[in-house]
SEMIMAR-282391 format. One record per residue: residue in three letters; x, y, z of N, C-alpha, C in turn; residue number from 1. Coordinates in steps of 0.1 Angstrom, whole numbers, always signed. Example, Ala and Ser with C-alpha at 12.3 -4.5 7.8 and 13.67 -1.06 7.14 Angstrom:
2
- residuo,neast,nnorth,nup,caeast,canorth,caup,ceast,cnorth,cup,num
- ALA,+132,-57,+78,+123,-45,+78,+132,-33,+78,1 $
- SER,+128,-22,+71,+137,-11,+71,+129,+0,+79,2 $
// end
This chain:
271
- residuo,neast,nnorth,nup,caeast,canorth,caup,ceast,cnorth,cup,num
- MET,+1284,+350,+50,+1283,+358,+63,+1296,+364,+67,1 $
- ASN,+1296,+377,+69,+1308,+384,+73,+1309,+386,+88,2 $
- MET,+1314,+376,+95,+1315,+377,+109,+1329,+382,+113,3 $
- VAL,+1330,+390,+123,+1343,+395,+128,+1344,+392,+143,4 $
- LEU,+1356,+386,+147,+1358,+384,+161,+1365,+396,+167,5 $
- GLY,+1357,+404,+174,+1362,+416,+180,+1371,+413,+192,6 $
- GLU,+1379,+424,+196,+1389,+422,+206,+1383,+418,+220,7 $
- GLU,+1372,+425,+223,+1365,+422,+236,+1360,+407,+236,8 $
- CYS,+1354,+403,+225,+1349,+389,+225,+1360,+379,+225,9 $
- LEU,+1371,+383,+218,+1383,+374,+218,+1388,+372,+232,10 $
- THR,+1389,+383,+239,+1393,+382,+253,+1384,+373,+261,11 $
- ASP,+1371,+374,+259,+1361,+366,+266,+1364,+351,+263,12 $
- PHE,+1366,+348,+250,+1368,+334,+247,+1381,+329,+253,13 $
- ILE,+1392,+337,+253,+1405,+333,+258,+1403,+330,+273,14 $
- GLU,+1396,+338,+280,+1394,+336,+295,+1386,+324,+297,15 $
- LEU,+1376,+322,+289,+1367,+310,+290,+1375,+297,+287,16 $
- ILE,+1383,+297,+277,+1392,+286,+274,+1400,+282,+285,17 $
- HIS,+1406,+292,+292,+1415,+290,+303,+1407,+284,+315,18 $
- GLU,+1395,+290,+317,+1386,+285,+328,+1382,+271,+326,19 $
- LEU,+1379,+267,+314,+1374,+253,+312,+1385,+243,+310,20 $
- THR,+1397,+247,+305,+1407,+237,+302,+1421,+240,+308,21 $
- GLY,+1423,+252,+313,+1437,+255,+318,+1446,+260,+307,22 $
- ILE,+1442,+258,+295,+1451,+262,+283,+1451,+277,+282,23 $
- SER,+1463,+282,+280,+1465,+297,+278,+1468,+300,+263,24 $
- ILE,+1459,+308,+257,+1461,+312,+243,+1463,+327,+242,25 $
- LYS,+1474,+330,+234,+1477,+344,+233,+1467,+351,+223,26 $
- LYS,+1466,+364,+225,+1457,+372,+216,+1460,+372,+202,27 $
- ASN,+1473,+369,+198,+1477,+369,+184,+1473,+356,+177,28 $
- ARG,+1466,+347,+185,+1461,+335,+179,+1446,+336,+176,29 $
- ASN,+1442,+349,+173,+1427,+352,+170,+1423,+344,+158,30 $
- SER,+1432,+342,+148,+1427,+335,+136,+1425,+321,+139,31 $
- LEU,+1432,+315,+148,+1430,+301,+152,+1416,+299,+158,32 $
- ILE,+1412,+308,+167,+1399,+308,+174,+1388,+310,+164,33 $
- GLU,+1390,+320,+155,+1380,+323,+145,+1378,+311,+136,34 $
- GLY,+1388,+305,+131,+1387,+294,+122,+1380,+282,+128,35 $
- ARG,+1383,+279,+140,+1378,+267,+147,+1363,+269,+150,36 $
- LEU,+1359,+282,+153,+1345,+284,+157,+1335,+287,+146,37 $
- ARG,+1341,+293,+135,+1332,+298,+125,+1322,+288,+120,38 $
- LYS,+1326,+276,+116,+1318,+266,+110,+1307,+262,+120,39 $
- ARG,+1310,+261,+133,+1301,+257,+143,+1290,+268,+144,40 $
- ILE,+1294,+281,+144,+1285,+292,+145,+1275,+292,+133,41 $
- VAL,+1280,+289,+121,+1271,+289,+109,+1262,+277,+111,42 $
- ASN,+1266,+265,+115,+1258,+254,+116,+1247,+256,+126,43 $
- LEU,+1249,+264,+136,+1239,+267,+146,+1230,+279,+142,44 $
- ASN,+1232,+284,+130,+1224,+295,+125,+1225,+308,+134,45 $
- LEU,+1237,+309,+140,+1240,+322,+147,+1246,+332,+138,46 $
- THR,+1246,+344,+142,+1251,+355,+133,+1264,+362,+138,47 $
- SER,+1269,+358,+150,+1280,+365,+155,+1288,+356,+165,48 $
- TYR,+1301,+360,+167,+1308,+353,+178,+1303,+356,+191,49 $
- GLU,+1298,+368,+193,+1292,+372,+206,+1281,+363,+210,50 $
- GLY,+1272,+360,+200,+1261,+352,+202,+1265,+338,+206,51 $
- TYR,+1275,+333,+200,+1280,+320,+203,+1286,+319,+217,52 $
- PHE,+1293,+330,+221,+1299,+331,+234,+1288,+330,+245,53 $
- GLU,+1277,+337,+242,+1265,+336,+252,+1260,+322,+253,54 $
- LEU,+1259,+315,+241,+1254,+302,+241,+1263,+292,+249,55 $
- VAL,+1276,+294,+247,+1285,+285,+254,+1285,+287,+269,56 $
- GLN,+1283,+300,+273,+1282,+302,+288,+1269,+296,+294,57 $
- SER,+1259,+295,+286,+1246,+291,+292,+1243,+276,+290,58 $
- ASP,+1250,+270,+281,+1246,+256,+277,+1258,+247,+280,59 $
- LYS,+1257,+238,+290,+1267,+229,+294,+1271,+219,+282,60 $
- ALA,+1261,+215,+275,+1264,+206,+264,+1273,+213,+253,61 $
- GLU,+1269,+225,+250,+1277,+233,+240,+1291,+236,+246,62 $
- GLN,+1293,+237,+259,+1306,+239,+264,+1315,+227,+261,63 $
- LEU,+1310,+215,+261,+1318,+203,+258,+1322,+203,+243,64 $
- LYS,+1312,+208,+234,+1316,+209,+220,+1326,+220,+218,65 $
- PHE,+1325,+231,+225,+1334,+242,+224,+1348,+237,+228,66 $
- VAL,+1350,+229,+239,+1363,+224,+243,+1369,+215,+232,67 $
- ASP,+1360,+207,+226,+1365,+199,+214,+1370,+207,+203,68 $
- LEU,+1364,+219,+201,+1368,+227,+189,+1381,+234,+192,69 $
- VAL,+1383,+239,+204,+1395,+247,+206,+1407,+240,+211,70 $
- THR,+1406,+227,+215,+1418,+220,+219,+1425,+214,+207,71 $
- THR,+1439,+214,+208,+1447,+209,+197,+1450,+194,+199,72 $
- ASN,+1447,+186,+188,+1449,+171,+190,+1457,+166,+177,73 $
- GLU,+1470,+165,+179,+1478,+159,+168,+1489,+150,+174,74 $
- THR,+1488,+137,+170,+1498,+128,+175,+1499,+116,+165,75 $
- TYR,+1508,+107,+168,+1510,+96,+159,+1517,+85,+167,76 $
- PHE,+1517,+73,+162,+1523,+61,+168,+1538,+63,+169,77 $
- TYR,+1544,+58,+180,+1558,+57,+182,+1565,+71,+180,78 $
- ARG,+1558,+81,+185,+1564,+95,+185,+1575,+96,+195,79 $
- THR,+1586,+102,+190,+1599,+103,+198,+1604,+89,+201,80 $
- PRO,+1610,+82,+191,+1614,+68,+193,+1623,+65,+206,81 $
- ARG,+1632,+75,+209,+1641,+72,+220,+1633,+70,+234,82 $
- ILE,+1621,+76,+235,+1613,+74,+247,+1608,+60,+247,83 $
- TRP,+1603,+55,+236,+1598,+41,+236,+1609,+31,+238,84 $
- GLU,+1621,+34,+233,+1632,+25,+235,+1637,+25,+250,85 $
- TYR,+1636,+37,+256,+1638,+37,+271,+1628,+28,+278,86 $
- ILE,+1615,+30,+275,+1605,+22,+282,+1607,+7,+279,87 $
- GLU,+1610,+4,+267,+1611,-10,+262,+1623,-17,+268,88 $
- LYS,+1635,-11,+267,+1647,-17,+270,+1653,-15,+284,89 $
- LYS,+1648,-4,+290,+1654,+0,+303,+1644,+0,+314,90 $
- PHE,+1633,+7,+312,+1623,+9,+323,+1616,-3,+326,91 $
- LEU,+1609,-9,+316,+1601,-21,+319,+1609,-33,+325,92 $
- PRO,+1620,-36,+319,+1628,-48,+325,+1632,-45,+339,93 $
- GLN,+1636,-33,+343,+1640,-30,+357,+1628,-30,+366,94 $
- TRP,+1617,-24,+361,+1604,-24,+369,+1600,-38,+372,95 $
- PHE,+1600,-47,+362,+1595,-61,+363,+1603,-68,+374,96 $
- ILE,+1616,-66,+374,+1625,-73,+384,+1621,-68,+398,97 $
- ASN,+1619,-55,+399,+1617,-49,+412,+1602,-50,+417,98 $
- ASN,+1593,-54,+409,+1579,-55,+412,+1572,-68,+408,99 $
- PRO,+1577,-79,+414,+1571,-92,+410,+1556,-92,+415,100 $
- ASN,+1548,-99,+408,+1534,-101,+412,+1526,-88,+413,101 $
- THR,+1530,-78,+406,+1524,-65,+406,+1519,-61,+392,102 $
- VAL,+1506,-56,+391,+1501,-52,+378,+1507,-38,+375,103 $
- PHE,+1514,-38,+363,+1519,-25,+358,+1508,-16,+354,104 $
- THR,+1507,-4,+359,+1497,+6,+355,+1503,+18,+350,105 $
- ALA,+1498,+23,+338,+1503,+35,+332,+1492,+44,+328,106 $
- TRP,+1495,+57,+327,+1485,+68,+325,+1490,+76,+313,107 $
- SER,+1483,+76,+302,+1486,+86,+291,+1476,+98,+294,108 $
- ALA,+1482,+108,+300,+1474,+118,+306,+1468,+129,+297,109 $
- ALA,+1473,+129,+285,+1467,+138,+275,+1467,+130,+262,110 $
- SER,+1458,+120,+261,+1459,+110,+251,+1456,+114,+237,111 $
- SER,+1449,+126,+235,+1445,+130,+222,+1437,+119,+215,112 $
- SER,+1441,+115,+203,+1433,+105,+196,+1438,+90,+199,113 $
- GLY,+1447,+89,+209,+1450,+76,+214,+1462,+69,+210,114 $
- GLU,+1470,+75,+200,+1481,+67,+195,+1492,+64,+205,115 $
- GLU,+1494,+74,+215,+1504,+71,+225,+1500,+59,+234,116 $
- ALA,+1488,+59,+239,+1484,+48,+247,+1484,+34,+240,117 $
- HIS,+1480,+35,+227,+1481,+22,+219,+1495,+18,+216,118 $
- THR,+1504,+27,+214,+1518,+24,+213,+1524,+17,+225,119 $
- LEU,+1520,+23,+237,+1525,+17,+249,+1519,+3,+251,120 $
- GLY,+1506,+1,+247,+1500,-12,+248,+1508,-22,+240,121 $
- ILE,+1513,-18,+228,+1520,-27,+219,+1534,-30,+226,122 $
- ILE,+1540,-20,+231,+1553,-22,+238,+1551,-32,+250,123 $
- CYS,+1541,-30,+257,+1538,-39,+269,+1535,-53,+265,124 $
- GLU,+1527,-54,+254,+1523,-68,+250,+1535,-75,+245,125 $
- ALA,+1544,-68,+238,+1556,-74,+233,+1565,-79,+245,126 $
- PHE,+1565,-71,+255,+1573,-74,+267,+1566,-86,+274,127 $
- LYS,+1553,-87,+274,+1546,-98,+281,+1549,-111,+273,128 $
- GLU,+1551,-111,+260,+1554,-123,+253,+1567,-129,+258,129 $
- LYS,+1576,-121,+262,+1589,-126,+267,+1588,-129,+282,130 $
- ASN,+1579,-123,+289,+1577,-124,+303,+1563,-127,+306,131 $
- PRO,+1558,-139,+305,+1544,-142,+305,+1537,-138,+318,132 $
- THR,+1544,-137,+329,+1537,-133,+342,+1534,-118,+343,133 $
- PHE,+1540,-110,+334,+1538,-96,+333,+1524,-92,+330,134 $
- GLN,+1517,-84,+338,+1504,-79,+336,+1504,-64,+336,135 $
- TYR,+1495,-58,+327,+1495,-44,+326,+1481,-38,+324,136 $
- GLU,+1480,-26,+327,+1467,-18,+325,+1471,-4,+321,137 $
- ILE,+1465,+1,+310,+1468,+14,+306,+1455,+23,+305,138 $
- ILE,+1456,+34,+312,+1445,+44,+312,+1449,+56,+303,139 $
- GLY,+1440,+60,+294,+1442,+72,+286,+1431,+82,+289,140 $
- THR,+1435,+94,+291,+1425,+105,+294,+1427,+117,+284,141 $
- ASP,+1417,+124,+282,+1417,+136,+274,+1406,+145,+278,142 $
- ILE,+1408,+158,+277,+1397,+167,+281,+1386,+167,+271,143 $
- SER,+1388,+163,+258,+1378,+163,+248,+1371,+150,+247,144 $
- ASN,+1358,+150,+248,+1349,+138,+247,+1351,+133,+233,145 $
- GLU,+1352,+141,+223,+1354,+137,+209,+1366,+128,+207,146 $
- MET,+1377,+133,+214,+1390,+125,+213,+1388,+112,+221,147 $
- VAL,+1382,+112,+232,+1380,+99,+239,+1372,+89,+231,148 $
- ASP,+1362,+94,+223,+1355,+85,+214,+1364,+79,+204,149 $
- LEU,+1373,+87,+198,+1383,+82,+188,+1392,+72,+194,150 $
- CYS,+1396,+75,+207,+1405,+65,+214,+1398,+52,+215,151 $
- GLN,+1386,+52,+220,+1379,+40,+222,+1376,+32,+209,152 $
- ARG,+1374,+39,+198,+1372,+33,+185,+1386,+27,+181,153 $
- GLY,+1396,+34,+183,+1410,+29,+180,+1413,+24,+166,154 $
- GLU,+1408,+32,+156,+1411,+28,+142,+1421,+39,+137,155 $
- TYR,+1432,+35,+131,+1442,+44,+127,+1447,+41,+112,156 $
- SER,+1451,+52,+105,+1456,+50,+92,+1465,+62,+88,157 $
- GLY,+1471,+61,+76,+1479,+72,+71,+1490,+77,+80,158 $
- ARG,+1492,+90,+81,+1503,+96,+88,+1504,+91,+102,159 $
- SER,+1493,+88,+108,+1492,+84,+122,+1500,+71,+125,160 $
- ILE,+1501,+62,+115,+1508,+50,+117,+1520,+48,+108,161 $
- ASP,+1523,+57,+99,+1534,+56,+89,+1547,+54,+96,162 $
- SER,+1551,+62,+106,+1564,+62,+111,+1566,+49,+119,163 $
- PHE,+1555,+44,+126,+1556,+32,+133,+1558,+20,+124,164 $
- LYS,+1551,+20,+113,+1552,+9,+103,+1566,+9,+97,165 $
- LYS,+1572,+20,+96,+1585,+21,+90,+1596,+18,+100,166 $
- ASN,+1595,+23,+112,+1606,+21,+122,+1605,+8,+130,167 $
- ARG,+1593,+3,+132,+1592,-10,+139,+1583,-20,+132,168 $
- PRO,+1587,-24,+119,+1578,-32,+111,+1574,-45,+118,169 $
- GLU,+1583,-51,+126,+1580,-64,+132,+1569,-62,+143,170 $
- LEU,+1569,-51,+150,+1558,-49,+160,+1545,-46,+153,171 $
- PHE,+1546,-38,+142,+1534,-34,+135,+1527,-46,+129,172 $
- GLU,+1535,-55,+123,+1529,-67,+117,+1523,-76,+127,173 $
- LYS,+1529,-77,+139,+1524,-86,+149,+1512,-81,+157,174 $
- PHE,+1512,-68,+159,+1502,-63,+169,+1492,-53,+163,175 $
- MET,+1493,-50,+150,+1483,-42,+143,+1476,-50,+132,176 $
- LYS,+1463,-50,+133,+1455,-58,+124,+1446,-49,+115,177 $
- LYS,+1444,-53,+102,+1435,-45,+93,+1421,-45,+99,178 $
- SER,+1416,-33,+99,+1402,-31,+104,+1392,-29,+93,179 $
- SER,+1392,-17,+87,+1383,-15,+76,+1391,-5,+66,180 $
- GLY,+1390,-8,+53,+1397,+0,+43,+1412,+0,+46,181 $
- GLU,+1417,+11,+48,+1432,+13,+51,+1434,+15,+66,182 $
- SER,+1425,+12,+74,+1426,+14,+88,+1431,+2,+96,183 $
- TYR,+1438,+4,+107,+1443,-7,+115,+1439,-5,+129,184 $
- LYS,+1438,-16,+137,+1435,-16,+151,+1445,-25,+158,185 $
- VAL,+1448,-23,+171,+1456,-32,+178,+1449,-45,+180,186 $
- THR,+1456,-55,+183,+1450,-68,+185,+1442,-69,+198,187 $
- SER,+1433,-78,+199,+1424,-79,+210,+1430,-79,+224,188 $
- PRO,+1441,-87,+226,+1447,-87,+240,+1451,-74,+244,189 $
- ILE,+1456,-65,+235,+1460,-52,+239,+1448,-43,+241,190 $
- LYS,+1438,-44,+233,+1426,-36,+234,+1420,-38,+247,191 $
- SER,+1420,-50,+252,+1413,-54,+265,+1420,-47,+277,192 $
- ARG,+1432,-43,+275,+1439,-37,+286,+1440,-21,+285,193 $
- LEU,+1433,-16,+276,+1433,-1,+274,+1419,+4,+278,194 $
- LYS,+1419,+15,+285,+1407,+22,+289,+1408,+37,+287,195 $
- PHE,+1398,+43,+282,+1399,+58,+279,+1387,+65,+286,196 $
- LEU,+1391,+76,+292,+1382,+84,+300,+1383,+99,+297,197 $
- GLN,+1373,+107,+299,+1374,+121,+298,+1379,+127,+312,198 $
- HIS,+1389,+135,+311,+1395,+141,+323,+1401,+154,+320,199 $
- ASN,+1399,+164,+329,+1406,+177,+328,+1418,+177,+338,200 $
- LEU,+1430,+179,+333,+1442,+179,+341,+1442,+189,+352,201 $
- PHE,+1433,+199,+352,+1432,+209,+362,+1424,+203,+374,202 $
- HIS,+1419,+191,+373,+1412,+185,+384,+1419,+172,+389,203 $
- THR,+1416,+168,+401,+1422,+155,+406,+1416,+144,+399,204 $
- PHE,+1425,+135,+394,+1420,+123,+387,+1416,+112,+397,205 $
- LYS,+1403,+109,+397,+1397,+100,+407,+1398,+86,+402,206 $
- HIS,+1411,+81,+402,+1413,+67,+398,+1420,+60,+410,207 $
- SER,+1415,+48,+413,+1419,+41,+425,+1434,+37,+426,208 $
- HIS,+1440,+34,+414,+1453,+28,+414,+1464,+39,+413,209 $
- GLU,+1476,+36,+419,+1488,+44,+417,+1494,+40,+403,210 $
- PHE,+1500,+50,+396,+1505,+47,+383,+1521,+46,+384,211 $
- HIS,+1526,+36,+377,+1540,+34,+377,+1547,+42,+366,212 $
- LEU,+1539,+46,+356,+1544,+54,+345,+1533,+64,+341,213 $
- VAL,+1537,+76,+340,+1527,+87,+335,+1534,+94,+323,214 $
- LEU,+1526,+95,+312,+1530,+103,+301,+1523,+116,+300,215 $
- THR,+1530,+127,+301,+1523,+140,+299,+1529,+147,+287,216 $
- ARG,+1532,+140,+277,+1540,+146,+266,+1532,+155,+258,217 $
- ASN,+1538,+167,+255,+1533,+177,+246,+1519,+183,+250,218 $
- VAL,+1517,+184,+263,+1505,+191,+268,+1509,+203,+277,219 $
- LEU,+1520,+202,+284,+1524,+213,+293,+1527,+226,+285,220 $
- ILE,+1531,+225,+273,+1534,+237,+265,+1522,+246,+263,221 $
- TYR,+1510,+241,+266,+1498,+249,+264,+1494,+256,+277,222 $
- PHE,+1502,+254,+288,+1499,+260,+301,+1510,+271,+304,223 $
- THR,+1506,+281,+312,+1515,+290,+318,+1523,+282,+329,224 $
- SER,+1534,+289,+333,+1543,+282,+343,+1535,+279,+356,225 $
- LEU,+1527,+288,+361,+1519,+285,+373,+1509,+274,+371,226 $
- ASP,+1503,+274,+359,+1493,+263,+356,+1500,+249,+354,227 $
- GLN,+1513,+250,+349,+1521,+237,+348,+1523,+232,+362,228 $
- GLU,+1527,+241,+371,+1529,+236,+385,+1516,+230,+391,229 $
- ARG,+1505,+236,+388,+1492,+231,+393,+1489,+217,+387,230 $
- VAL,+1492,+215,+374,+1489,+202,+368,+1499,+191,+374,231 $
- ILE,+1511,+195,+375,+1521,+185,+380,+1518,+182,+395,232 $
- SER,+1514,+192,+402,+1510,+189,+416,+1499,+180,+418,233 $
- LEU,+1490,+179,+408,+1479,+170,+408,+1482,+156,+403,234 $
- ILE,+1493,+155,+395,+1497,+142,+390,+1505,+135,+400,235 $
- GLY,+1514,+142,+407,+1523,+136,+416,+1517,+126,+426,236 $
- PRO,+1506,+129,+433,+1500,+120,+442,+1494,+108,+436,237 $
- LYS,+1492,+108,+423,+1486,+96,+416,+1497,+86,+412,238 $
- MET,+1509,+90,+415,+1520,+81,+410,+1526,+73,+422,239 $
- ALA,+1530,+61,+419,+1538,+53,+429,+1551,+60,+432,240 $
- ASP,+1556,+57,+444,+1569,+64,+448,+1580,+62,+438,241 $
- THR,+1581,+50,+432,+1591,+47,+423,+1587,+49,+408,242 $
- GLY,+1576,+56,+407,+1570,+59,+393,+1579,+69,+385,243 $
- VAL,+1577,+68,+372,+1584,+77,+363,+1574,+85,+355,244 $
- MET,+1577,+98,+353,+1569,+107,+344,+1577,+111,+332,245 $
- ILE,+1571,+110,+320,+1578,+114,+308,+1571,+126,+302,246 $
- ILE,+1578,+137,+298,+1572,+149,+292,+1577,+149,+278,247 $
- GLY,+1572,+160,+271,+1575,+161,+256,+1588,+168,+253,248 $
- GLU,+1593,+166,+241,+1606,+171,+237,+1607,+186,+237,249 $
- SER,+1596,+193,+237,+1596,+208,+237,+1594,+213,+251,250 $
- GLU,+1594,+204,+261,+1590,+208,+275,+1602,+206,+285,251 $
- SER,+1600,+213,+296,+1610,+211,+307,+1603,+215,+320,252 $
- LEU,+1608,+209,+331,+1603,+212,+344,+1613,+221,+352,253 $
- THR,+1624,+224,+346,+1635,+231,+353,+1631,+245,+358,254 $
- HIS,+1622,+251,+351,+1618,+265,+354,+1607,+266,+364,255 $
- ILE,+1601,+255,+368,+1590,+256,+377,+1592,+248,+390,256 $
- ASN,+1584,+250,+400,+1585,+243,+413,+1577,+230,+413,257 $
- THR,+1584,+219,+414,+1577,+206,+414,+1584,+197,+424,258 $
- SER,+1577,+185,+426,+1583,+175,+435,+1590,+164,+427,259 $
- PHE,+1595,+168,+414,+1601,+158,+406,+1616,+162,+403,260 $
- GLU,+1624,+152,+400,+1637,+155,+396,+1641,+147,+383,261 $
- SER,+1649,+152,+375,+1652,+146,+362,+1662,+134,+364,262 $
- ILE,+1659,+123,+357,+1668,+112,+358,+1675,+110,+344,263 $
- GLU,+1669,+115,+334,+1676,+117,+321,+1666,+126,+312,264 $
- PRO,+1671,+131,+301,+1663,+141,+294,+1649,+136,+292,265 $
- LEU,+1639,+145,+295,+1624,+142,+294,+1619,+133,+304,266 $
- ILE,+1627,+127,+312,+1622,+116,+321,+1625,+120,+336,267 $
- TYR,+1614,+119,+344,+1615,+124,+358,+1610,+114,+368,268 $
- LYS,+1615,+115,+380,+1610,+107,+391,+1607,+116,+403,269 $
- LYS,+1599,+111,+412,+1596,+119,+424,+1608,+121,+433,270 $
- LYS,+1610,+133,+439,+1621,+135,+448,+1620,+127,+460,271 $
// end
């Protein structure tokens, strides 16, 4: 089938992606959109991108599938080691001293397939072993229902866990257990403290607790400056006054208007 994504239809898809997700995609990424949608169009026995666009507009269930197709999800355990070392050696010890008898709550705000939230779970469980009264709860959210399902299943293998296994073998051995084949899962005590939900960062997160740590790593790069401001403005009220937000290594808040200030590279607190 020789389908071509015309410029007008490409513009329609780009506008729809922004409307549904907040993500801004440039027109020169037409091959990305074509590649991700073509197989779905063929499976639905449709004959054109225009026909698929009409379906997505009219069918809420297909909209969810469409969001799964066009969002980028690539992550792995222990990504950016210095961030985890900051949490493990500096942030958690200080937080624990300042917040006795308080449950530590953290939000992985763009959790993708869940490696970030699971890594944080391992760091927290290792901290709890040394400080038995420490209690924690981790919420992971993603706009893609497909990713949320992967997070809940929590089975990982290959490249996803390779760097963690290499860099922190003692944590890997203690807190990752063989699941099936070459896949691994975190141990049950960690799993019981992880919860994953579908959430669009363009909307207010209706969660009752304030978060002491929020990870928004490697998601802001997909938004325009104005949309970044909108996302950050919705995250701020969900954080404790002494909470910390950590962004990705390719990101910065210096060029936008926010209620946050940098305390060290990639790490921010509320002003």
